[in-house]
N, C-alpha and C positions, 0 to 999 in steps of 0.2 A: 329522572330528568333526562328523558329521551330527547335527542336533538331534533330540531325541526328543519325543514327545507333542505334535507340531505337525501340524495338518492339511496335507496336501501332495498335489499332483497334477502331472501333466506336460502341457505344451502339445502339442496335436495340430495345431491350425490357428492359426497366429500371426495378429496383427491386421494391419490395413492403415492407415497405413503401419507397417512393423515396428518403426520406431524411436520411434514416439510413439502408435500406435493403442491403443485402450482395450478392445476386445472380443476375447476368447479363446475358443476351443474346446479343452477338455481331454480327457484319456483317458476313454473311455466308462465311465460308472458312478462316476467319482471325483468329479465336481463336488459331489455332495451330501455327500462326505466332508469337505469344508471346513467350517470352524466358523462358517458364516455370513459376515457382513461383518466388516471389521476389517483391521488392518495385516497386511502380508505382504511377501515379497521375491520377486523374480525372479532366478534364477541359472542359468547354463548347465548343460547335461546332465551328471550325474555329478560335480557340483562342490558342495562344502559352502559355506555362506555366508561363512565366514571366508576360505577361499581365494579365492572370487570377490571379496570386498572387497579383498583384497590386490592382486588383478589388475586392479581397477577395472572389473570386469564384472558388477557387481550393481546392482539397482534396488530402491529402497524404494518400496512401492506401498501402496495401500489398496483392498480389495475393496468395491465399491459394491453389487454385485447378483450372486447366484448363481441360475441358472435351468437346472436339469438339468446338463448338461455345458458350459454357456456361462457364463462369468463376465465381469463388466464392472468395470473399475477406474475409480476417480474420480481418480487421479493416477499419474504415473510420474516418480519423482524420480531423475534420473541421479546416480549416485554417483561419476562421473568426468567429465572434461571432454569425453569422446567419447560421443555418444548410442549406446546399445547397440541392436543389432539382434537382436530376439527371433526365434528360429526354433523349428521343431518339436523337441521334446525338452527345451526349457528347463523348469525346475521352478518351480512356484508353492509357496511354503512360507509358511504362514499363522501369524501369531502372533509373528513376529519384527519388531522395529522398529529403527530407527537407534540407539536407546538400549540395545539388548539385545546388541550384539556381545560384550560381556563374558561373556554366558552361553554363547557358542559358541566363543569364543577359547581357544586352548591356554594352559595355564600353563607358560610356556617356562622359568621358573626351576625349577619342580618337575620338569619333564622333563629339565633339564640335570643335576640332582642324583640322577637315578634310579640310576645305576651309576658305579663308578670308571672313570677314564680320560678324563673330559671335558676339553676344552681351551677356553681363553679367550684371545682375541688381545690381547696387551698393547699398550697405547697405540694403540688404535683399529685393531686388526687384527694387530699384530705388526711390530716395527721391523726384523726380518730378512726380512719379506715385502715391505714397501713403506715409503717414508718415514713415520716415525712421526707420529702425530697429523695426518694429512693427509686430505683428501677422497678422494684416489685410493686410499689405504690402506683406507678404509672401504668404498669401492665394490668394491674387489678382494675384501675379506673376504666381503662378501655374495655376490659372484660364485663364490667358492670354496666356498660352502656352510658357512661358519663359523657356529656355533651361538651364539657369545657373544664380546663384546669388552669391553675396558676403555676408559673415556673420562674424562680429567681435565678439570676445568672451572676456568676462571679468569675473573675480571670485568675487563672493559675500563674505561677512565675514564668512559665514558658508560653503564656498567652493563649491558653485554651479555656473556653468558657465551660464551667461546670455548674450543676444545679445545687445550690446550697443557699440557705437564707442567711445564716449568720456568718460574719467575717471570722469570728472566733469559732473554730470547728469543734470545740470541746463539748458542747451541749448535745450534739446529735451524733458525734462520732467517738471512736476510741482514741482519737488524736488529742494531744495536749493542747492547751489554749494558745501556746506559742510553738511554732510560728503560726501567723494568720494564714488564711487561704492564699493571699497574694504572694506568700513566700514558699508555697508548696508547689511541686511540679505535678503535672497530670499523672505521671507514673506513681507518685507517692499517694495520690488520692484514689486511684483506680486499679492499682496493681493487685489489690486484694480487697474483699468486701470489709468495710469498716464501720458502716452505720450501725449503732448499737441502741438507738432510741427504743427499739421494739421491746427490748428486755426490761425497760423500766416503765415507760409510760403506758405501753399497750399490753404488757404481759409477756412472760417468757415463752409463751406458745409461738410467738413470732421469733424467727431466727434472729440472733443478736448480730448477725453479720449480713448486711445488704450493701449492694454496690452504689457508690456515688454516681449519679447520672452525668453524662456529658450532654450539654445543651443541644448540640447538633444532632445527636442520636435521638433525643427526645423529640425534637421538632420533626425528625424523620418519622418517628413512630406515630405522631399525631397528625402528620400532614394530611389535611382535608378529611381526616376522621373526626376531628373535634377542634373546637377553638382553643387556642393557647394564650393566656394573658402572661406575657413576657415582661419581667421587670429587670432592668440592669441594675444590680446592686454595686457593680464595678465595671468599668470599661465599657461604657455604653456604645462606643464605636464598634468594638469586636462583637458585642451582643447584636447590634443591628445588622452587621455583616452576616452573622449566622442566620438571621431571619430572612434577609433578602437574598440569601443563597438559594432559597426554594422559590418555585414558581408561584407568582401572583400570591404572596403571603398575606396580602391585605383582606383576603376572604377568610382567613382562619387564624391569623396572629394579631393580637391586640397589644399595643405598646403601653405598659403600665408604669406610673410614677406618682410620686407624692407631689402635691402642689408646692410650688416655690413660695417663698415669703411674700413676694409681691403678687403672685397669682398669674404671672406671665408664663408663657411656654418656655421651658429651658431649651437650649440649642439641640439637645439629643432628641427631644420630642418634635421639634421643628424638622429635624432630618428624618425621623421616623414617618412623620406625615408626608414628607416629600417622596418617601420611598413607597407610599401607598398604604401604610398601616394606620388603622383607626386607633384612637387614643383612649386610654381610661386614666383619668387623673383623680386620685382620691384625696379627699379632705382630711383634716385632722380635727379631732374632737375639740370644740370650743371655738372654731373659726368663726369670724364675724360674718354677717350677712353680706357686707360689702365685699369681703374677699371671695365669698361664694359667687357673687355676681361678676366679679372680675374674671374668675376662672371660667364661668359659664360663657362669657363673652369670647373666649379663645376657642371654644368647642364648635365642631361642625357636625353635620349629619354622620351617623355611624360612630361618633364618639360617645363616651359615657362618663358620668361623674360618680365618685364613691362617697358614701357616708359611713362614718365610724359608729357602730352600735353603742359605743360608750358615750355618745354625744347625747344632749338633752332632746326630748320630743320636740320642743319648739325649734331647735336648730335643724333637726332632720326634716321637719315639716316644711321649713322655709326652703331648704335645698330641693326637696321633692317637688314642691309647688313651682318654683322657678324653673326647674329642669323640665317639668311636664309642659309648661308653656312653650318651651323651645323644642319639644320633641326629643329631648336627651334622656336616655335611660339612666336609672339610678341603680348602683350596686352597693348593697350593704356589706360591711365586713367587720369582724370575722364572726360568722354566725355558727354557733355550736348547738343551740337548742332550738326546738320547735317554738318554744315560748318567745325566744328572741326573733325568730322569723315572723311570728304572728304580730308582734309589736310593730315591726317595720311595715308589715302589710296593712295594719290598721292606720298608721300614719300615711302610707301611700294612698289609701283610699280617701283619707281627708284631703290630701294634696290634690287628688283628681277632682274633687268637688270645688275646691278653691280655684283651681286652674281652669276648670271647665273642659278639660281634656283628660284622657287616661294618663296615669303615671305608671310607666313601665319600670318595674322594680325587680331586681334579682338579688341573689345571696351568695356571697363567697363563703363556702362552708368548710368546716373541718371534717364533716361527715355529710356529704351531699345525699347519700342513699338514705340516711335517717331524716334529715331536714326536708328532703324532697317529697315526703308522703306523710300520712297520718295513720299508719297501720302498724299493729303489733307484728314484729318479725318472728317472734318466738313465744312459746309458752313455757319453756324451761330455761334455766340459767345456762350460761356457756362456760362456767368455771372449769369444767373438765378439760376444755380446750386450752386453758391457761392463757386466754386472750380476753381483754376487755373489749366488748362489743361496742359498736357505735350506738349511742343512746344510753350507755351505762357510764354515767358521769359522776366525778367527785363533786362534793359541795364546794360552795364558793370560797369558804375560809380555809379549807385544808384540802389541797389538791393532790395528795399523794395516796396511792394504793400500795400498801406494803407488798402485796404480791399474791400469787396463786399457789396453791398446794397441790401438786400432781397426784400425790398419794391419797389425800383426802378429797380431791376434786372440789376444793373450797376456795373462798377468797377471804383474805385477812385485811380488814379495813385499817386505814392509817390510825395512829394513836392520836387521840384528841376528842373532845366532846363534840366538835363540829365535823368529825370525820364521817362523811356520808357516801353512799353510792346510789344514785338514782338508777332505776331499772327500766330505762326508756326503751330498751330493745324489746321489752315484753309488754309495752304500753302503746296506745290506750288498751286497757284490759278489755277482752271480749267476753261478756257474761251473758246469761240468759235472763228471762224475765224474773227468775227467782234469785238472780245474783250470781256471785262467783266466789271461789275459794282460793286463797293463797296458802300453800303449804311450804314450810322451810324447816331446816335444821340450824342450830346455832350453838357455839360454845366459846369458852375462853381457854386458850392453851395454858395460860397462867392465871389463876383467879385474882381479881383485884383485891387490894388490901382492904378496901372499904366494901363490904359485902352488900351495901345498899346500891352500889353501882349497877347500872343496868345496860342492856342492849335493846335496841328498838327496831321495829319495822314501821315505817310511816305509810299510810294508805289514804286513798280517796282524794288525792290532790287533783285539781283541775288541769294542771299543766306540768311540764317537766322543769319548771324554774327551781333553782337551787333551794335546798332546805337545810336548816341548821337547828339543832335541838335548842328550844327556849331562846329563839332569836326574834326580836321585834322587826327584823328585816324581812322575814318570810312574807311572800306575796300570796301564797296559797294556804287556805285552811284545810284541815283534814283531821285524821286521827293518828295517834301512835300507840301501838301495842308494845308493852315492855316487859322484860324479864329481868328481875334482879338476881345477883349472885347468891343471895340468901333464900331464894325460892319465891320471894314476893313477885307478883304479876299484876298487870292492870291494863285498862284501856282508858286513854285520855283524848280529849279534843283540843286541838290547837287552832287558834284563830289568827288571821292575817294581822300583822302589826303588834301582836301581843307576845310577850316573852314568858308568860306563865301559861300552863295548860289547865284544862278543867277535867277533873277525874270523873269518869263515868262508870267505874266499877274496878274492884280489885279482887285478887285471889291469892292463894298460896299453894305452891307445889313443892317438889323436892328441890333442895339446894343444889346449886351447880357444883359439878365436880371437874376439876381441871382435866382438859383434854377429853372430856366425855360429852358427846353430842346430846343435845336436848331437841325434841321434836315438837313441832306446833303446827296449827293451822288457824286461819282466820276466815270466817265467812262474812261477806258483805251482802246482806239481803236488803230488799227495799225499806225495811223498817228497823234493822238492827245490825250491830257489829258483834259478832260472836267469836271469842278468842278461846282456844283450847290447848291445853298441854296434853301430849300423847304419850309421854314416857314418865316413869317414876310415879310420883303422887299426881293423879290426874286432876284437872279442874276445867271448868267451863265458866267464862265470864261473858254474860249477855248485856250489851249496852244498848238500850232503846234510844236510837238517835238517827235522824234523817238530815241533819244539817248539811253534810258534804257527801257527795257521791261521785267525785272526780275519779278518773280512771288511770291515774298515775301513782306509782308507789316506789319506795326505796328502802335502803338499809341505813342504820345509824349506830355508830359504836357507843356514843353517849359516855365515854369514859376518858378521863384526862390522863390515865396512867397505863391502861391495858387495852390492847386492840381486841376487838370481837371478830369471830370468824363465822362465816355463813355458807351453807351449801344446800343442794337439793331443793331449790326454789322452783315451784311449779304453780301454774295458774290453770284452773279447771272451771267450767261452768257448773252451776248448781241445777 
């Protein structure tokens, strides 16, 4: 975003010393193109002032004298802690002062809302990417190039705004449920790293100790680098003061809040709008169309409305259609799966037809790097890193992963017949014209008392929608290959909306031995599903079926009493 209508030239001979000298020779014939004396900036070659400011490589200066192609400065104000070394090629741009960054800074909110498909990292980057509401999550989000994050703000007892979603700190920290955040001081919350969600929800590969972020520090971190959706969970006055302490926050800070019972703007939102912040008001699942209309009537250009993905298709369609007619973007929350994203995108497309204008829709995500594309990130599992990757999700009915084993580089699924782990990080599978192979090892640390109990790998699903063994709620059809503790094995087909499977072939291999790994592979070809046991008594089961060829797969414990373990999962082309 290079500024226009400013006098500018390039340095040919830098001053001596380069870090503090005041006399410059500039490109021949351009010195007189400057607008006489006055404020200017020095920035590196081929760099605009805003980019230079972010990098800390800009200097605010004042031109004292222009004599042909020689200019003399009256001051060189370093805009970072490091003195800049001006070399040949640096630009002198006249007419920009320290108070004019607003004129050259990008409008990150407007840029985010340009087209459908934008993502926002839920809870400071996404709680499936890094421990939620943590400094490391925020840093990682910036490092991954995320364009927007959400930040919840709560006040400590000494009046400092910290980033945390829950009033009760016990879910995400090592602190007890009492006292609540409002009874704790900043020192108690930040004197030592205390966030420990990583050791449970994401795997022990994450450090169990992350720092609780301070809202002011996080806003400074994201200032004009990305949009921040800031929600006051308590003390809206102090939260707004933190936002408005930055220059022109309306270009990168969005004021987030839940709609009121009447749909009118709460006073804190009115104050935020008066301070120049755009608004994002999010609806609640089941809200009436009339309440949606009331909320939309309060919104202005640059504002947005939110839809809960737990709401019905009909309700979301109404909101999307009404918002599109007004040119208001829609943000769906909280999106964890690509299948959830695709559902909203389909509804938004229908809304665009109904409204006669595009419906701009974005997604507030727990894993923006996963939801934001349709590519397989890996061809091997990440269990050796002791971290659950974005896209590797627990099933809908049982959302606990017992943990990762560093010695065995394996994962232990949670106990229960519906304990599953989708392997979205490895999907959609990339195969060849001949198909692909999934190899894996599995075992029970303790054998189930019923030796007909089995463990499964489900394959050929069209999406990453949750799967549960023998559930009529499954939306995807596919196959499951199973291994019983007594050595019996097989391939079955499961269809959407049906709780029973259809056997396509069985075989018998060695019985399972406690703590002993069994090795398998399954080939998916254009015509068949071929399941093999590679240790002990070998078998090959070939099921001639072409019903399903989706490219998503996952793991299933299928035991009510004993959890299954998996490792060494790889995908290769045939």
